[in-house]
C-alpha positions in Angstrom: 45.5 15.8 7.2 42.4 16.3 9.3 39.6 13.7 9.0 36.0 14.7 10.0 34.4 11.5 11.1 30.7 12.6 10.9 30.8 15.1 8.0 32.8 13.0 5.7 31.7 9.6 6.2 28.3 9.7 8.4 26.7 12.9 6.9 23.9 10.8 5.4 23.1 8.8 8.4 23.3 12.2 10.4 20.5 13.5 8.0 18.4 10.6 8.6 18.7 10.3 12.3 17.9 13.9 12.7 14.8 13.7 10.5 13.4 11.2 13.0 14.9 13.1 16.3 17.5 10.5 17.2 20.7 12.3 16.5 22.8 12.3 19.3 23.8 15.9 19.2 21.8 18.8 19.9 18.9 17.6 21.9 16.5 20.7 22.0 13.3 21.0 23.3 12.0 20.8 19.6 13.9 17.5 19.2 12.3 15.8 21.9 9.0 16.9 20.9 9.4 15.3 17.6 10.5 12.0 19.6 7.8 11.7 21.4 5.4 12.3 18.3 7.2 9.7 16.0 7.3 7.1 19.4 3.5 7.8 19.6 2.9 7.3 16.1 4.7 4.1 15.8 3.3 2.5 19.1 -0.3 3.3 17.8 0.4 1.9 14.5 1.3 -1.7 16.8 -1.7 -0.8 19.1 -4.4 -0.8 16.4 -3.2 -4.1 15.2 -3.5 -5.4 18.5 -7.1 -3.9 19.5 -8.1 -6.2 16.2 -8.5 -9.3 18.7 -11.2 -7.4 20.6 -13.6 -7.0 17.4 -12.8 -10.0 15.5 -13.1 -13.8 15.9 -10.1 -15.3 16.6 -9.6 -18.3 14.3 -6.1 -19.6 14.3 -5.6 -18.3 10.5 -6.7 -14.8 12.1 -4.3 -14.6 14.8 -1.6 -16.0 12.6 -2.5 -13.2 10.1 -2.4 -10.5 12.4 0.8 -11.2 14.2 2.5 -11.2 10.7 1.9 -7.5 10.3 2.5 -7.0 14.3 5.6 -9.0 14.6 7.1 -6.8 11.6 5.8 -3.3 13.0 7.0 -4.5 16.4 10.7 -4.1 15.2 9.8 -0.4 14.4 9.2 0.4 18.0 12.1 -1.8 19.5 14.4 0.0 16.7 13.5 3.4 17.7 13.5 2.8 21.5 16.7 1.3 21.4 18.4 4.1 19.9 17.1 6.5 21.9 18.0 4.9 25.0 21.5 4.6 23.5 21.7 7.8 22.1 24.9 8.7 24.5 26.7 5.8 23.8 26.1 6.4 20.0 27.8 10.0 20.6 30.5 8.2 22.7 31.1 5.8 19.9 31.4 8.9 17.4 33.6 10.7 19.6 36.1 8.0 20.0 36.5 7.3 16.4 37.2 11.2 16.2 40.0 10.5 18.5 41.4 7.7 16.9 41.4 9.4 13.7 43.2 12.3 15.0 46.2 10.6 16.2 46.7 9.1 12.8 50.1 10.6 11.1 50.8 8.0 8.8 49.6 8.7 5.2 48.9 4.8 4.5 46.7 4.7 8.2 44.5 7.6 7.1 44.1 5.9 3.3 43.0 2.8 5.3 40.3 5.0 7.4 39.2 6.7 4.5 38.8 3.7 2.1 36.5 1.8 5.0 34.7 5.0 5.7 33.7 5.6 2.1 32.7 2.0 1.7 30.3 2.8 4.9 29.1 5.8 3.0 28.2 4.1 -0.2 26.5 1.2 1.8 24.3 4.0 3.4 23.6 5.5 -0.2 22.6 2.2 -1.5 20.3 1.2 1.3 18.6 4.4 1.4 17.7 4.2 -2.3 16.3 0.6 -2.4 14.4 1.3 0.8 13.0 4.9 -0.3 11.8 3.3 -4.0 10.2 0.3 -2.3 8.4 2.7 0.2 7.3 5.3 -2.6 5.6 2.3 -4.5 4.4 1.0 -1.5 2.5 4.7 -0.1 1.3 5.3 -3.9 -0.2 2.0 -4.7 -3.6 3.0 -3.3 -3.8 6.2 -5.4 -2.9 4.2 -8.7 -6.9 3.1 -9.4 -7.7 7.2 -9.2 -5.0 8.1 -11.8 -5.9 5.3 -14.0 -9.6 6.4 -14.0 -8.8 10.0 -14.5 -6.5 9.3 -17.5 -7.9 5.9 -18.9 -11.1 4.3 -19.3 -9.8 1.4 -17.0 -12.1 1.0 -14.1 -10.0 -0.8 -11.1 -11.0 -1.4 -7.8 -8.7 0.5 -4.8 -9.0 -2.6 -3.0 -6.5 -4.4 -5.2 -3.8 -1.8 -4.6 -4.3 -1.6 -1.0 -1.6 -3.3 1.4 -4.0 -4.9 3.6 -2.8 -4.7 7.4 -5.6 -5.7 9.6 -6.2 -2.6 11.9 -9.0 -1.7 14.2 -9.7 2.1 14.9 -13.1 1.8 16.4 -14.3 4.3 13.5 -16.3 4.2 10.1 -13.2 3.2 7.9 -15.1 3.9 4.7 -15.8 7.5 6.1 -12.3 8.2 7.3 -10.5 6.0 4.6 -7.4 8.6 3.8 -7.0 9.4 7.4 -6.6 5.7 8.5 -4.3 5.6 4.9 -2.5 8.8 6.3 -1.5 7.0 9.5 -0.9 4.1 7.5 1.6 5.8 5.2 3.1 7.7 8.0 3.8 5.3 10.3 5.6 3.1 7.4 7.7 5.8 6.3 8.9 6.9 9.7 9.5 3.1 10.7 11.2 2.3 7.3 13.4 5.9 7.9 14.2 4.7 11.3 15.5 1.1 10.5 17.3 2.7 7.6 19.1 5.1 9.8 19.9 3.0 12.5 20.8 0.1 10.5 23.3 2.1 8.3 24.9 3.9 11.2 25.9 0.7 13.1 26.9 -1.2 9.7 29.1 2.3 9.2 30.3 2.1 12.7 31.2 -1.7 12.5 32.9 -1.0 9.0 35.1 1.9 11.0 36.0 -0.8 13.1 37.1 -3.0 10.4 39.6 -0.2 9.2 40.8 0.4 13.0 41.5 -3.4 13.2 43.1 -3.3 9.4 45.3 -0.3 10.8 46.6 -2.7 13.6 47.7 -5.2 10.6 49.6 -2.6 8.6 51.3 -1.7 11.6 52.5 -4.8 12.2 53.5 -5.3 8.3 55.4 -2.2 8.8 57.2 -3.1 11.6 58.2 -6.4 10.3 59.3 -5.1 6.9 62.3 -7.1 5.5 64.2 -4.0 4.4 63.9 -2.6 8.4 65.0 -6.1 9.8 68.0 -6.4 7.6 69.5 -3.3 9.6 69.1 -4.9 12.9 71.0 -2.3 14.8 69.7 -1.0 18.4 67.8 1.9 17.0 65.8 -0.1 14.4 65.1 -2.9 17.2 63.4 0.2 19.1 61.3 1.4 16.1 60.3 -2.3 15.2 59.3 -2.6 19.3 57.6 1.1 19.3 55.6 -0.1 16.3 54.3 -3.1 17.5 53.5 -1.7 20.6 51.3 1.0 18.4 49.6 -2.1 16.6 48.6 -3.8 19.9 47.5 -0.4 21.1 45.2 0.5 18.2 43.9 -3.2 18.3 43.0 -2.9 21.9 41.3 0.0 20.9 39.0 -1.5 18.6 38.2 -4.3 20.9 37.0 -1.7 23.1 34.8 -0.1 20.6 33.2 -3.3 19.9 32.7 -3.7 23.5 30.6 -0.3 23.7 28.1 -2.0 21.2 27.9 -5.4 22.5 27.3 -4.2 25.9 24.7 -1.5 25.3 22.7 -2.9 22.6 22.8 -6.4 24.1 18.9 -6.5 24.6 18.0 -5.0 21.8 19.9 -7.4 19.5 18.6 -10.4 21.5 14.9 -9.1 21.4 15.2 -8.3 18.0 16.7 -11.6 16.6 14.0 -13.5 18.4 11.1 -10.8 17.0 13.0 -11.4 13.2 12.7 -15.4 13.7 9.2 -15.5 15.0 8.3 -12.6 11.9 9.9 -14.9 9.3 8.0 -18.2 10.5 4.6 -16.3 10.5 4.7 -14.6 7.2 6.3 -17.7 5.3 3.2 -19.6 6.6 1.1 -16.7 5.6 2.6 -16.6 2.3 2.7 -20.2 1.4 -0.2 -21.4 3.5 -3.0 -19.1 4.0 -5.7 -18.7 1.2 -5.0 -14.9 1.0 -5.8 -12.3 -1.9 -3.1 -11.5 -4.2 -2.3 -8.1 -2.6 -1.8 -10.0 1.0 1.0 -11.7 -0.9 3.1 -9.0 -1.7 3.0 -7.7 1.9 3.9 -11.4 3.2 6.8 -11.5 0.9 7.8 -7.9 2.1 7.8 -8.6 5.6 9.5 -11.9 4.9 12.2 -10.1 3.1 12.8 -7.7 5.7 13.5 -10.0 8.8 16.4 -11.8 6.4 17.8 -8.9 5.2 18.3 -8.0 8.8 19.5 -11.3 10.1 22.0 -11.3 7.1 23.7 -7.7 7.4 23.6 -8.0 11.0 25.4 -11.6 11.3 27.4 -10.1 8.0 28.9 -7.3 9.9 29.6 -9.8 13.0 31.5 -11.9 10.7 33.4 -8.8 9.1 34.7 -8.0 12.6 35.9 -11.7 13.5 37.9 -11.7 9.9 39.4 -8.1 10.7 40.5 -9.3 14.5 42.1 -12.5 13.3 43.8 -11.1 10.2 46.3 -9.2 12.4 47.3 -12.4 13.8 47.4 -13.9 10.5 50.0 -11.0 9.7 52.2 -12.1 12.7 52.1 -15.5 11.4 53.7 -14.7 8.0 56.2 -12.3 9.3 59.9 -13.2 9.8 59.9 -13.1 13.3 62.7 -15.4 13.8 64.8 -12.5 12.8 64.0 -10.2 15.5 65.6 -9.7 18.8 64.6 -12.0 21.7 62.5 -9.4 23.6 60.5 -8.7 20.1 59.7 -12.4 19.8 58.6 -12.4 23.2 56.0 -10.0 21.9 55.0 -11.7 18.9 54.6 -15.1 20.9 52.1 -13.4 22.9 49.9 -12.1 19.9 50.2 -15.7 18.5 48.8 -17.4 21.6 46.3 -14.5 21.5 45.1 -15.6 18.1 44.5 -19.2 19.4 41.1 -17.9 20.4 38.9 -16.4 17.5 37.1 -13.4 18.6 33.4 -12.6 18.1 30.7 -10.2 18.7 28.5 -12.2 21.2 25.5 -10.1 23.0 24.9 -11.4 26.4 26.9 -14.5 26.0 24.5 -16.3 23.8 23.9 -14.2 20.7 27.0 -14.7 18.6 27.0 -12.8 15.3 28.5 -14.5 12.5 27.5 -16.5 9.0 27.0 -19.5 10.9 24.9 -18.1 13.2 22.5 -16.4 10.3 21.9 -19.7 8.7 21.1 -21.1 12.2 18.5 -18.5 12.9 17.0 -19.1 9.2 16.9 -22.8 10.0 15.0 -22.4 13.3 12.6 -20.1 11.5 12.1 -22.9 8.9 11.6 -25.1 11.8 9.0 -23.1 13.4 7.1 -22.9 9.9 7.1 -26.4 9.7 5.8 -26.7 12.8 2.9 -24.4 12.1 2.3 -26.6 8.8 2.3 -29.8 10.8 -0.3 -28.4 12.9 -2.5 -27.1 10.5 -2.2 -30.3 8.5 -3.3 -32.4 11.6 -6.1 -30.1 12.7 -7.5 -30.4 8.9 -7.7 -33.8 8.9 -9.0 -34.2 12.3 
């Protein structure tokens, strides 16, 4: 039974990535034009926020307020640049998935990879529905006052329904209100689509690697079945040996797939986590300490939730890799290794020795993806928030 990795399990990610011109296949001139266009829109969105420093008095509160939005928007540009630079590595990863799936012949192994692949697809659908519904509400908010005035007698100011991201376009912002609003909506839409597409694809790849690790554990379990061990003839011993070797081989391939991700996305993940910590600290401060209008709190809460979600899912994915990697050694611990011949016991001893070291997704030898690291990053953000709060209190009393 043939498994088409892209068409069966990454079809939605394919549509999303093609929409933002970073799908690793069919790189035509039109796609490159779209790439440049989208990159220009996202970069200009960040740039016009930074130009506010040129025309506005830079009080501490104003600086923090601008950086709250800029730090969040810069995540769009970082993510887009990262996938643009690593598009060949993503294609290599998908091709290796397909190659491994083509080698699977056991029905149990095929069922495992389908289970994990379908799980990745369900996750993509769930995230897409959540992000698109929230994005639709955010983009339609400025039009609610006109709708209310048209169909009811309620007179509501448009200012109360606009997400206030401070920008400086050096033009009359009242005269070109809808042009500025269009730039804002398009930038947010592209940025959200980019983070959704890239995030779900990477999570899907991690899910697939977890499935490959699970196949390795399945092969160990099959090799060490009691029914097989009871027939300790030479031919059956060779079958056990061959199955263990195949389990080790696919486990090694899964580790190499992890290395592709950690080696090529090391800079991106490291910078993104730093930006997430800074963004989380600044937006916590903005939401709790700055004397802002009600509509600003909506933005602060949204911009606080986004880094939290990113930190959680990135470290959750790393934790799942660690758990699935170690599960094969748990299978080895639980098997009746003492019944096997001596040369098979030596292989099992080698596996037990490898299992003494916990495997982690590590980026650059510094950033370790696990749930403990997620808690540490949130704690660091709260610490920075506390420093900002203490500084404000000191300046107020002085």
